[in-house]
N, C-alpha and C positions, 0 to 999 in steps of 0.2 A: 262667499269665499272663492266658490269657481269662478265669479265673474271677475273680482279680482286677478285672479292667476290669470283667466282669459285676457284681462284687458294689460298685465305685467305684459303676457307675450306678442298680443301684438304691438305693442310701445316697441321692444327689444327688437323686431324685426322689421323696426323702418329703419333700424343703423345699415340694415342692407337692402335700403330704396335708393341709397344715393346713388343716379348713375354717375357709367364711370366718364370721365371727363381727360384718360390716357390716352397718348397719343398711338401706343402700343395696342388698344382695342379698337378691333373693328365688328361692328354687325352684320350678321349672315345678312343683311341685304344687302350691304357694301362690297361679300364676296363677288369675285367675277365682273364688278364695274370696271369700267377704265373710269378713269380722273385726270385732267390739264395739271401738268405741273412744270412750275416756273420757276428760275432762281433768284434767291433774293439776297439779302443784305442784311442782317436782326439792328437796326439803329435803336433800338430802346425795350427794354427789360421791365418791369414789375410785379411785386406781386403783389396779386388781390384775392376778395372771395368771391366762391361759389355757391349762393342759397338754390339749393335742390329741392324745395319742397314739392310735393304733388296732389297733396289735397287727403290726401291715406290718411293721415295722422289726424286730422278734424274732423275728417268723415266716424273716423272710428272712433275717436273719443266722443263724439256727440253719441252715437248709439251704446255707449259700454256707460256713458252717464247717465242717457234717459232709465237705464235699463233701472242701474244705482238709484236713482233718484227716486226712479218710481216703485224701488224697495221699500225705498227711506220715508217716503213722501206720508204713511200712514196705512190708516185701515179703511178708509172711507174710499171711493174714485176719485175724490174732486181730491183729496191730499196728493193719491197717484200721480193725479194729470199735473196739480201745480209742482209732486218732487220731480217729475217728466222731464217736466219744458229745464227745470231750473239743472238737473243734473247735467240735460243736452247742451245748454247755454256751457256753464263750465267744462265738463268733457269736451267740447267742443277746443277752446280756447286752450286747455291743457292740453293736448292729443297735436292742435298746430303748432304747440311751443315747441312739444318734445320732438314731432318729426322735423322744427325746423333745424335745429340742435343738434340731430341726429345726421342729419343728410346735409350739413356744409361742408365746403373742402377749400381748400385750399388751390390757386393755380398758377400762372404766371401768365402776364399781358405780353406780348410782342408786338410791335411795330417794325415792320422791315418793307425794306424798301426794293422795289422789282430794277430788273437790272433798265427796263425803259421808265423809270422814274416813280414809277406810281408807291405811294405808300397804300400798305394794310394793316389790320389788326388780328392778332388773332390769340383767343386765351385756348390755356390747352395745362394740362395737370403736370405735374413736378414730377414726374420721373423722370424724363430729358429735360434739360436745360440749357441752353443756350446762351452763349455769351454776346453784349453789343459787339459787335463789327466780325462777326461768325459768318461765315457764307451756310443758305439753308438752301431747301428746296421747298416751296408751298406748294402742298395738296391741296387742289380742288376737291371738293363733295361734300356732302353731309353725315360730319361734318368735316371741315374744312382740319390739316393739320401743317406742322411743323414736322420736316425730319432734316437730319444736317446732310451737308452735299457732300456722297463720300470723293468725289471726281476731285474735288480741293486737297490737297497734302498742304497740313501744317506743317 
């Protein structure tokens, strides 16, 4: 029973593993870094899915499945080994599927045209939405991002 509770807690914690794709979020390593910025115009916007799996779910599921399978395998060591292998396989698939579902996110894909005519595509979170024709700034970096060009009065 304790193992099932631990497995459930591990699976629930996967929901927190989704990486932030928000243009509002910076990593600590980005603070103080100088990035190149260029002006652009949004020419295309579409909603996309972002798959955020990390492998943690499959690994956790494999370990938990092996432990549960070993306990359910029987009283002799051969049955325990077979149960552990079967449990690991099933647990790995289940953990990976749960993680994939818990970490998927919606985002927008923007195609922008720079002032010199170059086209760029950037995918970022949905908390800031730009419309076709809107003037934006492209911030180069890791990750790159779009922000509104506040120099342009609408």
